[in-house]
VOGU-3710 file (C-alpha; in Angstrom, 3 decimals, decimal comma):
1> mnktyyvcky> -99,184/45,363/157,597  -98,594/41,713/158,424  -95,048/40,425/158,683  -94,037/37,487/156,527  -92,408/34,896/158,768  -89,821/32,328/157,695  -87,994/29,477/159,443  -85,107/28,456/157,165  -81,971/30,213/155,914  -82,713/28,962/152,391
11> tpielleafg> -85,833/31,156/152,365  -85,493/33,841/149,620  -85,939/36,787/151,980  -84,545/39,260/149,460  -87,137/38,208/146,877  -89,994/38,671/149,361  -88,713/42,136/150,284  -88,575/43,018/146,589  -92,357/42,627/146,574  -92,754/44,859/149,646
21> gecqnlnemp> -92,719/42,128/152,271  -91,389/42,651/155,806  -89,677/39,399/156,798  -88,950/38,028/160,256  -87,470/34,784/161,511  -90,094/32,904/163,542  -88,078/31,717/166,513  -89,989/32,333/169,764  -90,346/29,639/172,416  -93,908/29,308/173,791
31> qgfdhadqia> -94,873/28,489/177,378  -96,344/25,197/176,192  -98,017/23,416/173,299  -101,702/23,686/174,197  -102,823/24,168/170,584  -100,165/22,032/168,891  -100,769/18,944/171,023  -104,391/18,902/169,878  -103,590/18,754/166,168  -100,098/17,244/165,777
41> hpnicgfgka> -98,400/13,893/166,407  -96,818/13,772/169,904  -93,376/12,927/168,487  -93,149/15,924/166,179  -90,123/18,025/167,164  -90,450/20,895/169,621  -89,811/23,525/166,960  -92,582/22,129/164,777  -94,955/22,409/167,716  -93,765/25,957/168,454
51> lleavmsgkv> -94,476/26,848/164,826  -97,996/25,423/165,049  -98,536/27,202/168,363  -97,595/30,577/166,874  -100,001/30,183/163,957  -102,913/28,644/165,840  -102,734/31,377/168,494  -103,209/33,995/165,754  -99,761/35,596/165,920  -98,725/34,616/162,393
61> kelvlvnccd> -100,730/35,363/159,243  -98,077/35,009/156,528  -95,615/32,126/156,451  -93,076/30,855/153,916  -91,613/27,399/154,611  -88,832/25,330/153,086  -89,310/21,557/152,981  -86,227/20,902/155,088  -87,551/17,847/156,977  -90,557/15,620/157,668
71> tirsvydile> -91,647/17,885/160,528  -91,944/20,952/158,287  -93,833/18,964/155,667  -96,246/17,749/158,344  -96,632/21,271/159,728  -97,388/22,568/156,234  -100,143/19,981/155,733  -101,707/20,798/159,113  -101,589/24,547/158,505  -102,954/24,254/154,999
81> dsgkldflym> -106,002/22,436/156,375  -106,393/24,875/159,279  -107,232/27,927/157,180  -105,547/30,127/159,813  -103,110/31,818/157,429  -103,658/34,535/154,844  -100,573/33,371/152,939  -98,835/29,999/153,172  -96,211/28,766/150,749  -93,627/25,979/150,844
91> idvlhcdaec> -90,524/25,981/148,659  -89,160/22,646/147,483  -85,366/22,845/147,802  -83,292/19,809/146,863  -80,545/18,529/149,154  -77,528/19,470/147,052  -75,859/22,368/145,235  -75,636/20,699/141,817  -76,717/22,379/138,568  -80,014/20,488/138,478
101> srertavqlk> -80,774/21,628/142,035  -80,089/25,253/141,086  -82,405/24,979/138,105  -85,098/23,447/140,300  -84,659/26,187/142,902  -84,884/28,912/140,256  -88,221/27,474/139,134  -89,376/27,477/142,778  -88,323/31,106/143,178  -90,343/32,174/140,163
111> glakaygeyk> -93,343/30,256/141,482  -93,075/32,015/144,847  -92,640/35,392/143,136  -95,859/34,888/141,165  -97,872/33,730/144,211  -96,514/36,364/146,603  -96,883/39,192/144,083  -100,508/38,262/143,479  -101,134/38,099/147,245  -99,477/41,470/147,933
121> gtrfdeekfr> -100,788/43,123/144,794  -97,271/44,352/143,968  -94,661/43,890/141,267  -91,021/42,855/141,551  -88,869/45,892/142,401  -85,270/45,232/141,380  -83,942/48,158/143,415  -85,586/46,835/146,594  -84,170/43,412/145,728  -80,641/44,830/145,611
131> qafkkperiv> -81,090/46,826/148,811  -82,216/43,690/150,635  -78,774/42,082/150,268  -76,834/42,781/153,444  -73,350/41,477/154,064  -73,325/39,130/157,091  -71,425/40,410/160,117  -69,567/38,013/162,367  -67,782/38,422/165,705  -64,037/38,562/165,051
141> kphisvlgar> -62,802/38,865/168,626  -62,729/35,914/171,094  -66,217/34,464/171,334  -68,395/31,440/171,985  -70,350/29,851/169,159  -73,765/28,211/169,458  -73,935/25,445/166,859  -76,458/22,803/165,873  -80,213/23,057/165,505  -82,057/26,361/165,788
151> mgnelfdmvq> -82,131/27,851/169,269  -85,142/29,838/170,478  -84,655/33,552/171,133  -85,388/33,180/174,835  -82,786/30,436/175,289  -80,209/32,329/173,224  -80,715/35,418/175,406  -80,053/33,207/178,446  -76,850/31,926/176,820  -75,653/35,460/176,104
161> ksmpypvend> -76,248/36,558/179,701  -74,468/33,485/181,098  -71,278/33,451/179,038  -68,020/35,305/179,795  -67,466/36,040/176,062  -69,647/37,419/173,239  -71,829/34,714/171,683  -72,251/34,044/167,947  -75,493/32,316/166,919  -74,366/29,785/164,294
171> tcvnnrsvge> -77,413/27,514/164,547  -79,080/26,382/161,331  -81,268/29,385/160,457  -78,890/32,012/161,854  -75,699/31,269/159,907  -77,249/32,634/156,714  -74,518/33,909/154,398  -76,508/35,316/151,459  -75,284/38,862/150,901  -71,580/38,167/150,573
181> aeppkdlefd> -72,020/38,918/146,843  -74,163/41,622/145,269  -76,618/40,801/142,464  -75,226/41,399/138,972  -76,790/44,184/136,903  -78,554/44,152/133,534  -80,019/40,650/133,864  -83,482/39,540/132,883  -85,673/38,304/135,753  -85,168/34,624/134,848
191> elmawyakel> -81,393/35,078/134,727  -81,444/36,958/138,022  -83,367/34,129/139,681  -80,841/31,600/138,336  -78,025/33,634/139,944  -80,046/33,983/143,168  -80,697/30,235/143,340  -76,949/29,639/143,220  -76,379/32,123/146,058  -79,042/30,508/148,258
201> lgqipcmrmm> -77,700/26,993/147,731  -74,067/28,083/148,073  -74,376/29,054/151,744  -72,684/27,256/154,617  -74,710/24,047/154,319  -77,174/22,861/156,915  -77,165/19,236/158,042  -79,998/18,326/155,660  -77,681/18,846/152,662  -75,921/15,823/151,173
211> dhsgrkrlyn> -72,505/17,496/151,385  -72,204/19,400/154,644  -68,411/19,449/154,869  -68,477/23,228/154,481  -69,785/23,479/158,042  -66,261/22,889/159,337  -65,537/26,590/159,008  -68,037/27,204/161,815  -65,971/25,313/164,387  -62,489/25,979/162,994
221> dpglkgiiyh> -62,753/29,708/163,713  -59,490/30,834/165,399  -61,453/33,163/167,688  -63,480/30,379/169,263  -63,199/30,056/173,041  -65,972/27,506/173,447  -68,858/25,787/171,667  -72,404/25,192/172,857  -74,020/22,539/170,674  -77,815/22,681/170,710
231> tvkfcdfysf> -80,271/20,030/169,565  -84,064/19,949/169,586  -85,925/16,959/170,990  -86,944/14,503/168,237  -84,689/16,222/165,641  -82,208/13,783/164,115  -80,335/16,016/161,649  -78,113/17,627/164,270  -77,588/14,594/166,481  -74,765/13,284/164,287
241> eyaqikqnvt> -72,595/16,368/163,878  -71,849/16,672/167,598  -69,776/13,464/167,640  -67,625/14,749/164,789  -67,096/18,128/166,437  -66,221/16,461/169,737  -63,389/14,576/168,018  -62,005/17,590/166,179  -62,029/20,563/168,559  -59,899/21,391/171,569
251> vpllkiesdy> -62,026/24,237/172,978  -64,576/23,565/175,769  -67,734/21,954/174,391  -71,201/21,698/175,935  -74,163/19,832/174,442  -77,675/20,844/175,433  -81,131/19,836/174,230  -84,427/21,709/174,489  -88,011/20,879/173,626  -88,476/24,483/172,449
261> tvqssgqllt> -90,514/25,675/175,409  -89,542/28,406/177,850  -89,698/25,852/180,684  -87,025/23,687/179,057  -84,690/26,670/178,763  -84,960/27,273/182,503  -83,833/23,713/183,206  -80,658/24,350/181,221  -79,468/27,355/183,213  -77,283/25,346/185,627
271> rleafaesmn> -75,482/23,658/182,723  -74,852/26,965/180,990  -73,587/28,677/184,133  -71,322/25,746/185,007  -69,901/25,797/181,466  -69,244/29,530/181,793  -67,564/29,031/185,173  -65,244/26,373/183,737  -63,914/28,962/181,253  -63,657/31,762/183,785
281> meqlegkelk> -62,182/30,270/186,949  -60,003/33,321/187,543  -63,055/35,444/188,262  -64,436/32,881/190,730  -61,183/32,894/192,631  -60,671/36,654/192,602  -59,926/38,472/195,866  -62,754/40,870/196,686  -63,064/41,151/200,485  -60,757/41,832/203,441
291> mgkgyfagid> -60,050/39,300/206,168  -62,013/39,774/209,387  -62,581/36,983/211,913  -61,342/34,368/209,422  -64,492/32,254/208,932  -66,083/31,356/205,613  -69,439/29,731/204,866  -70,826/27,690/201,998  -74,544/26,948/201,606  -75,718/24,178/199,285
301> sgststdvvi> -79,470/24,617/198,757  -80,721/21,332/197,331  -84,233/20,148/196,560  -84,155/17,718/199,504  -81,622/19,107/201,970  -79,788/22,350/202,660  -76,181/21,875/203,733  -73,905/24,423/205,400  -70,140/24,224/205,936  -68,102/26,782/207,871
311> ldkdqnivtg> -64,314/26,854/207,426  -61,661/28,709/209,365  -58,739/30,520/207,738  -56,659/27,313/207,772  -59,405/25,476/205,812  -60,416/23,368/208,779  -64,101/22,426/208,858  -65,506/24,166/211,929  -68,974/22,707/211,450  -71,161/20,991/208,874
321> iilptgagaa> -74,955/20,987/209,071  -77,544/19,096/206,990  -81,217/20,043/207,359  -84,343/19,429/205,237  -84,853/22,260/202,737  -88,544/22,523/203,453  -90,976/24,676/201,500  -88,601/27,498/200,501  -84,926/27,687/199,593  -84,334/31,036/201,315
331> igadraleea> -86,080/30,008/204,533  -84,266/26,661/204,551  -80,923/28,393/204,033  -81,535/30,864/206,865  -82,486/28,030/209,204  -79,474/25,900/208,273  -77,035/28,821/208,556  -78,441/29,770/211,946  -77,996/26,192/213,141  -74,432/26,052/211,792
341> lkdaglqred> -73,478/29,332/213,487  -74,974/28,102/216,749  -73,073/24,833/216,496  -69,808/26,711/215,811  -70,408/29,303/218,524  -70,257/32,130/215,975  -72,341/35,141/214,938  -73,321/36,086/211,380  -70,903/39,040/211,461  -68,041/36,583/212,132
351> idamvttgyg> -68,414/35,226/208,573  -66,086/37,100/206,218  -67,582/35,687/202,998  -70,385/33,337/202,033  -71,008/31,515/198,736  -74,283/29,845/197,799  -74,732/26,885/195,475  -77,373/24,298/194,572  -80,678/24,612/192,754  -81,946/27,249/195,213
361> rtaisdgdks> -78,762/29,346/195,216  -80,262/32,354/193,432  -83,122/32,578/195,949  -80,657/33,199/198,805  -79,965/36,930/198,944  -77,535/36,836/201,874  -74,574/35,355/199,968  -71,619/37,249/198,512  -71,477/35,091/195,385  -73,487/32,308/193,716
371> iteitcharg> -71,673/29,392/192,020  -73,200/26,300/190,416  -73,189/22,980/192,201  -71,139/21,501/189,331  -68,169/23,740/190,081  -68,598/23,522/193,861  -68,809/19,709/193,921  -65,630/19,558/191,833  -63,801/21,873/194,240  -65,062/20,049/197,329
381> ahflnpevrt> -64,195/16,601/195,967  -60,684/17,699/195,034  -60,187/19,117/198,532  -61,301/15,834/200,127  -59,164/13,686/197,801  -56,852/15,284/195,188  -56,541/11,925/193,387  -60,214/11,949/192,383  -60,825/12,521/188,667  -64,547/11,698/188,408
391> vidiggqdsk> -67,308/12,809/190,772  -70,728/11,133/190,809  -73,471/13,067/192,552  -76,997/11,663/192,690  -79,057/14,499/194,053  -82,695/14,924/194,926  -83,805/16,243/191,534  -80,893/15,493/189,197  -77,885/13,258/188,698  -74,541/14,539/187,534
401> virldengav> -71,121/13,135/186,669  -68,188/15,558/186,687  -64,736/14,874/185,296  -61,911/16,841/186,961  -58,446/17,834/185,860  -55,425/17,506/188,140  -56,175/20,899/189,700  -59,747/20,039/190,608  -61,284/22,193/187,870  -64,208/20,913/185,790
411> anfvmndkca> -62,932/19,270/182,602  -66,345/17,954/181,494  -69,726/17,147/182,986  -73,118/15,663/182,145  -76,437/15,980/183,931  -79,693/14,096/183,937  -82,198/16,782/184,926  -85,213/16,245/182,677  -87,145/14,024/185,049  -86,762/12,206/188,371
421> agtgrflemm> -85,402/9,041/186,738  -82,291/7,809/188,536  -82,299/10,534/191,192  -82,671/10,568/194,940  -86,324/11,502/194,491  -86,806/8,319/192,477  -85,377/6,204/195,306  -87,392/8,128/197,881  -90,646/7,427/196,052  -89,781/3,764/195,596
431> artmemsldd> -89,013/3,458/199,326  -92,376/5,019/200,103  -94,103/2,546/197,778  -92,405/-0,339/199,582  -93,168/1,206/202,986  -89,479/1,393/203,907  -87,211/4,098/205,245  -84,322/5,207/203,030  -81,859/3,786/205,579  -83,544/0,379/205,461
441> mgkaglsyke> -83,658/0,519/201,675  -79,927/1,265/201,529  -79,169/-1,962/203,389  -81,843/-4,168/201,799  -80,165/-4,304/198,402  -76,919/-5,779/199,775  -78,169/-9,357/199,862  -80,442/-10,692/197,142  -81,210/-14,036/195,524  -83,187/-13,266/192,367
451> ditissmctv> -81,659/-10,831/189,881  -84,770/-8,764/189,097  -84,704/-6,156/186,327  -86,835/-3,032/186,582  -87,513/-2,226/182,928  -88,686/1,391/183,281  -86,803/4,323/184,777  -89,875/6,560/184,648  -90,847/7,094/188,281  -94,535/6,486/187,614
461> faesevvsli> -94,052/3,337/185,534  -91,339/1,969/187,841  -93,714/2,379/190,770  -96,292/0,287/188,898  -93,654/-2,388/188,313  -92,732/-2,426/191,994  -96,390/-2,762/193,007  -96,721/-5,663/190,571  -93,602/-7,365/191,945  -94,905/-6,995/195,495
471> aqnkatddiv> -98,155/-8,603/194,377  -96,107/-11,515/193,006  -94,569/-11,997/196,482  -91,079/-11,159/195,276  -88,563/-10,717/198,084  -87,963/-7,157/199,246  -84,177/-7,508/198,899  -84,613/-8,661/195,299  -86,880/-5,745/194,364  -84,532/-3,211/195,974
481> hglnkavask> -81,586/-4,691/194,113  -83,546/-4,325/190,871  -84,086/-0,650/191,649  -80,414/-0,178/192,549  -79,389/-1,860/189,317  -81,630/0,448/187,289  -80,183/3,577/188,904  -76,617/2,246/188,669  -77,004/1,461/184,950  -78,251/4,968/184,214
491> taalakrvgg> -75,477/6,542/186,284  -72,780/4,370/184,671  -74,040/5,490/181,256  -73,595/9,127/182,316  -70,061/8,318/183,502  -69,243/6,788/180,122  -70,597/9,832/178,294  -68,405/12,203/180,295  -65,302/10,051/179,791  -65,075/9,055/183,448
501> eerymmtggv> -61,701/7,851/184,703  -60,101/6,695/187,963  -60,492/7,600/190,747  -64,221/7,894/191,267  -65,839/9,644/194,228  -69,532/9,532/195,074  -71,001/12,560/196,816  -74,438/13,600/198,028  -76,954/11,885/200,284  -77,377/8,828/198,054
511> sknqglvktl> -73,740/7,899/198,822  -75,133/6,507/202,118  -77,121/3,888/200,170  -74,805/0,912/200,602  -76,673/-1,341/198,181  -76,618/1,234/195,388  -72,946/2,021/195,961  -72,082/-1,668/195,691  -74,130/-2,118/192,504  -72,641/0,997/190,942
521> eeklgttlvi> -69,129/-0,206/191,729  -69,949/-3,439/189,892  -71,194/-1,495/186,875  -68,131/0,760/186,792  -65,667/-1,991/187,622  -63,990/0,069/190,315  -64,197/1,044/193,983  -65,867/4,354/194,758  -64,244/6,781/197,174  -66,839/7,596/199,849
531> sdkaqlcgal> -65,774/10,336/202,239  -67,452/10,896/205,593  -67,976/14,434/204,275  -69,574/13,214/201,027  -72,951/14,773/201,821  -71,305/18,130/202,468  -69,220/18,187/199,292  -71,144/20,970/197,539  -71,286/23,196/200,606  -67,593/22,519/201,262
541> gaalfakdmv> -66,689/23,623/197,741  -68,775/26,759/198,193  -66,997/27,549/201,473  -63,614/27,095/199,771  -64,637/29,570/197,090  -65,763/31,939/199,841  -62,276/31,762/201,368  -60,775/32,541/197,949  -62,701/35,826/197,942  -60,859/37,139/200,990
551> ie> -57,507/38,923/201,082  -55,523/37,687/204,056
//
């Protein structure tokens, strides 16, 4: 028997089950949108595309929709024309809980009952209807809540595995509260549908409803330890609530966005793990190993370079090594560690504890613990300068701004990791286009005459602009300054989003780019702290965490 899939909490699941239907929330994230991209507008939201993908691939044969937004209405039109479904129905639910809306919904329920009963060849079973009402269960102990737009099952599983507390899924379709009251007895069908319409519309409102003030109960829960706010690319409904929550909660808050593919969920793992670490610092600093020779190593496996720092028991830096990562994170880490040990005159067995960090941290099996680069950069920056409150790290594949508290712990952070825009890779490709070394590029932007603006931050389009500027015989210094200004503007915007405050430190390899540093200082209106150990900041933080693992 086919399952009847639904996508909205206002779907009358209990009514469908009364006709013998087996209902399931359609919430899987596909690998990509091969089918959807052929039949839908490119700017339709990721969930809409995932819905089309599920149907067009043949997985779904019965689907009940609610006209919650333009995307769902568009999806309905496309699916109706496709002929791929055995049963397709869309319920027209108004955006309020007024009497007229209840009456309208009751009419819609009776229309669905007639169509679904004819399709199934069954009659309404009042006993099955009553049995379908199940009281919602919520986590009452300390927990983390996922709020906002629907989150795919695969991403939610990743959240659950990453967090130090149980996770409640309070996204739009999952905070369904029908079932808190049982259906009254001895009512005619029309009267029962009128009661049911009131129950459906009386739930915790979604953001499409005109009055959504009732949602406050989701983030005023006394058991909340943190909130992850999720949005879907091209979905506007849940872009506005985040600002209100940010102003009204005191618990840690992380905002993430997905395009509803499995690949996008993988990109979010570092953010989720860093958020979890910020709420569970005691575990990171727990004593687990006994002191031996008194040396501790940190390996920062980045997309461009792999950095290793070795500390002694007095937290002196014994050695710091920076080598190209190469083709594989594990191989690059082994090579860099071997070079660091050689430089320090040590053997691998002399290292009491080792912590890995960076994008390739999980590929390195030799470490005692893996910690995100967010947390490690914060720890390293605080060690280098305890006055620093904001860390800017422009890495090879992402850019991040981290705000610290007075103890060097992560208070907030933002990342730009969806494309190469504004990263070290962006600068590297632009240098290659201009046939310059990165060192030469770092100096070229210091003196310029014409204030050129690079309008696109997309690496491909920016490269086209640079080629065009070269063809116009624009001065190299002027073009480089335009590139620096573009990266600085994007980075300054990240700093504003995170609530950046004095003092600022810049870490990572891009801190050597003098022209970019100068331009960024102009954008921020402050002087950046640049340590001679800036490139080793992540590895240094990892080594400090390694030392924390050891009982002296």
